[in-house]
PLY file of the C-alpha trace (Angstrom):
ply
format ascii 1.0
element vertex 110
property float x
property float y
property float z
element edge 109
property int vertex1
property int vertex2
end_header
81.42 81.41 92.63
82.80 78.49 90.65
80.29 76.48 88.64
80.60 73.70 86.06
80.48 74.91 82.45
78.92 72.06 80.47
80.18 73.11 77.06
83.77 73.41 78.27
83.77 70.49 80.71
85.41 72.78 83.26
84.50 75.29 85.94
84.29 79.05 85.64
84.21 81.99 88.04
80.83 83.61 87.61
78.58 86.04 89.42
76.41 84.51 92.11
72.82 84.70 90.96
69.84 82.36 90.69
71.16 80.73 87.51
74.71 80.08 88.78
73.32 78.71 92.06
70.97 76.42 90.13
73.86 75.14 88.00
76.02 74.59 91.09
73.20 72.64 92.79
72.79 70.49 89.69
76.25 69.04 90.26
74.89 67.17 93.28
71.78 65.87 91.49
71.32 63.72 88.42
70.08 66.13 85.79
70.01 66.13 82.00
73.09 67.97 80.76
71.00 69.86 78.20
69.15 71.68 81.04
72.41 72.92 82.51
73.79 73.78 79.08
70.75 75.97 78.40
71.26 77.83 81.69
74.95 78.38 80.98
74.60 79.25 77.30
76.24 82.35 75.91
73.08 83.08 73.90
71.04 83.34 77.11
73.68 85.57 78.74
73.91 87.90 75.73
70.14 88.31 75.45
68.94 88.40 79.03
71.91 89.76 80.97
73.74 92.03 78.52
70.86 93.31 76.37
67.97 93.31 78.84
69.96 93.95 82.03
68.42 90.96 83.83
71.28 89.92 86.16
69.34 86.77 87.11
68.63 85.90 83.49
71.82 83.99 82.78
75.29 83.12 83.93
77.94 85.82 83.49
81.68 85.82 84.09
83.14 87.62 87.08
86.61 87.97 88.59
87.79 87.43 92.15
87.46 91.15 92.92
83.68 90.76 92.76
83.80 89.41 96.30
85.44 92.61 97.52
82.61 94.87 96.38
80.53 95.96 99.35
78.52 98.73 97.69
78.04 100.52 94.40
78.51 104.27 94.72
78.39 107.20 92.32
81.64 108.37 90.71
81.45 111.54 92.80
81.27 109.56 96.04
84.15 107.28 95.01
86.41 110.23 94.09
85.52 112.17 97.26
86.28 109.07 99.38
89.65 108.55 97.66
90.61 112.21 98.09
89.56 112.24 101.77
91.55 109.05 102.38
94.62 110.53 100.65
94.34 113.76 102.66
94.09 111.72 105.87
97.26 109.81 104.98
99.11 113.00 104.11
98.06 114.70 107.34
98.67 111.65 109.53
101.82 110.12 108.08
103.48 112.92 106.18
102.85 115.85 108.51
106.58 116.69 108.66
106.60 117.34 104.91
103.72 119.78 105.33
105.30 121.76 108.20
107.51 124.67 107.14
111.23 124.02 107.69
112.51 125.80 110.81
115.36 128.25 110.24
115.33 127.97 106.45
114.63 130.93 104.21
111.35 130.48 102.20
113.15 130.42 98.82
115.61 127.76 100.06
112.91 125.51 101.57
112.00 124.37 98.06
0 1
1 2
2 3
3 4
4 5
5 6
6 7
7 8
8 9
9 10
10 11
11 12
12 13
13 14
14 15
15 16
16 17
17 18
18 19
19 20
20 21
21 22
22 23
23 24
24 25
25 26
26 27
27 28
28 29
29 30
30 31
31 32
32 33
33 34
34 35
35 36
36 37
37 38
38 39
39 40
40 41
41 42
42 43
43 44
44 45
45 46
46 47
47 48
48 49
49 50
50 51
51 52
52 53
53 54
54 55
55 56
56 57
57 58
58 59
59 60
60 61
61 62
62 63
63 64
64 65
65 66
66 67
67 68
68 69
69 70
70 71
71 72
72 73
73 74
74 75
75 76
76 77
77 78
78 79
79 80
80 81
81 82
82 83
83 84
84 85
85 86
86 87
87 88
88 89
89 90
90 91
91 92
92 93
93 94
94 95
95 96
96 97
97 98
98 99
99 100
100 101
101 102
102 103
103 104
104 105
105 106
106 107
107 108
108 109
């Protein structure tokens, strides 16, 4: 989500949360800039989001890939999914490489 960053006079890609949505809405309404600056402040982000883990406590930077995240899984689940997907590709697309060569001695098949 792109929102105005008062201190920089620009926009930034940030996580969508209650604070970033409030800042984005403020662009359509007359509002004292100090209110928005407080919401977007790095001090607020460091204390509430990074230290306390309150993801709705401040505005925090996020890349475009954030929109591609559909779920948060354990490392074990992620690795098992990647391995299963790779095995499926190998079996489906590369099955000829897995089949033993016909008429070739085992030591020459390499």
